[in-house]
C-alpha positions as CSV (number, residue, x, y, z in Angstrom):
1,M,25.8,-81.6,-76.2
2,K,22.3,-80.3,-75.8
3,T,21.6,-77.5,-73.3
4,L,19.1,-78.1,-70.5
5,C,17.7,-74.6,-71.1
6,P,14.1,-74.8,-72.2
7,P,13.3,-73.3,-75.6
8,L,11.8,-69.8,-75.8
9,P,8.0,-69.8,-76.2
10,A,6.8,-68.9,-79.7
11,H,5.1,-65.8,-78.4
12,G,8.2,-64.5,-76.6
13,P,8.9,-63.9,-72.9
14,S,6.1,-63.6,-70.4
15,R,4.7,-60.1,-69.8
16,P,6.2,-58.2,-66.8
17,L,4.4,-57.7,-63.5
18,E,5.6,-54.2,-63.4
19,S,7.2,-51.8,-65.8
20,V,10.8,-52.5,-66.8
21,R,13.5,-50.0,-66.1
22,E,15.2,-49.3,-69.4
23,A,18.2,-47.3,-68.0
24,P,19.3,-48.4,-64.5
25,A,20.2,-45.7,-62.1
26,R,23.4,-47.5,-61.1
27,P,26.1,-48.9,-63.3
28,W,25.8,-52.4,-64.7
29,Q,27.7,-55.1,-62.9
30,R,29.0,-58.3,-64.5
31,L,28.4,-61.8,-63.2
32,F,30.1,-64.9,-64.7
33,L,28.5,-68.2,-63.9
34,A,30.8,-71.2,-64.7
35,P,29.4,-74.7,-65.3
36,L,29.3,-76.7,-62.0
37,Q,30.1,-73.6,-60.0
38,A,28.4,-73.2,-56.6
39,V,25.1,-71.2,-56.7
40,Q,25.6,-67.5,-56.6
41,V,23.5,-65.2,-54.5
42,L,22.3,-61.6,-54.9
43,S,20.3,-59.9,-52.1
44,F,18.2,-56.8,-52.2
45,R,16.5,-54.9,-49.4
46,A,13.0,-53.4,-49.4
47,G,13.0,-50.3,-51.6
48,E,15.7,-51.8,-53.9
49,G,15.4,-53.8,-57.1
50,A,17.5,-55.3,-59.8
51,L,17.4,-55.8,-63.5
52,L,19.3,-58.9,-64.7
53,E,20.1,-59.6,-68.4
54,A,21.7,-62.7,-69.8
55,E,24.4,-61.9,-72.3
56,Q,25.6,-65.4,-73.1
57,G,24.5,-69.0,-72.2
58,C,21.6,-70.0,-70.1
59,A,21.2,-69.2,-66.4
60,W,18.8,-70.6,-63.8
61,V,17.5,-67.9,-61.5
62,T,15.1,-68.4,-58.5
63,C,14.0,-66.1,-55.7
64,D,13.8,-67.4,-52.1
65,G,10.2,-67.8,-51.0
66,R,8.8,-68.0,-54.6
67,P,7.9,-71.3,-56.3
68,E,9.0,-70.2,-59.8
69,D,12.3,-71.0,-61.5
70,H,13.4,-68.8,-64.4
71,F,15.8,-69.8,-67.2
72,L,17.3,-66.7,-68.9
73,Q,18.8,-67.1,-72.3
74,A,20.9,-64.4,-74.0
75,G,18.9,-61.3,-74.5
76,Q,16.3,-62.1,-71.8
77,R,15.8,-59.9,-68.8
78,L,14.5,-60.5,-65.3
79,W,13.3,-57.7,-63.0
80,C,13.1,-58.3,-59.2
81,S,12.0,-55.9,-56.5
82,G,13.1,-56.4,-52.9
83,P,13.3,-57.5,-50.3
84,A,14.6,-60.5,-52.2
85,R,17.4,-63.1,-52.4
86,L,18.1,-64.4,-55.9
87,R,20.0,-67.6,-56.4
88,M,21.5,-68.4,-59.8
89,S,23.8,-70.7,-61.7
90,A,24.8,-71.7,-65.2
91,V,22.7,-74.4,-66.9
92,G,24.4,-77.2,-68.9
93,Q,28.1,-77.3,-69.8
94,E,28.5,-73.8,-71.1
95,P,29.1,-70.7,-68.9
96,A,26.5,-68.0,-68.5
97,H,27.3,-64.3,-68.5
98,L,24.9,-62.0,-66.8
99,V,24.8,-58.2,-66.3
100,W,22.8,-56.7,-63.5
101,A,22.1,-53.3,-62.1
102,A,20.5,-52.3,-58.7
103,Q,18.2,-49.4,-58.5
104,A,15.8,-47.7,-56.0
105,V,12.2,-48.8,-56.3
106,R,9.2,-46.6,-55.4
107,P,6.9,-48.6,-53.1
108,R,3.7,-49.7,-55.0
109,G,0.8,-51.4,-53.3
110,A,1.3,-54.3,-50.9
111,P,4.9,-55.1,-50.0
112,G,6.4,-58.3,-51.4
113,V,8.6,-59.7,-54.0
114,R,7.8,-59.2,-57.7
115,V,9.7,-61.2,-60.2
116,S,9.1,-60.9,-63.9
117,V,10.8,-62.1,-67.0
118,V,10.8,-59.5,-69.7
């Protein structure tokens, strides 16, 4: 069966809105998203952020208040700074495995949510 996950663009993932944290300050957490499972939620306060990485499958990720939807495939990362509420689920018939790590964020410019796929 074909996956609903869109193909990767030929030029690779979009450029980040802010620099990506290579080594999270806190340990990685695992998140298993089963097909047809209810949407999972991660919330972050102002001054916090999270780096998500897809290890397997395809995951749909969106951030409350933002019009964009993101589809992470294995090896792709998404950075989000708070305050934010992320909603995510597996896409298609295969499970998605994500790892994520929260970390403190130094305030930069105007407050708000910054989401970028890296």
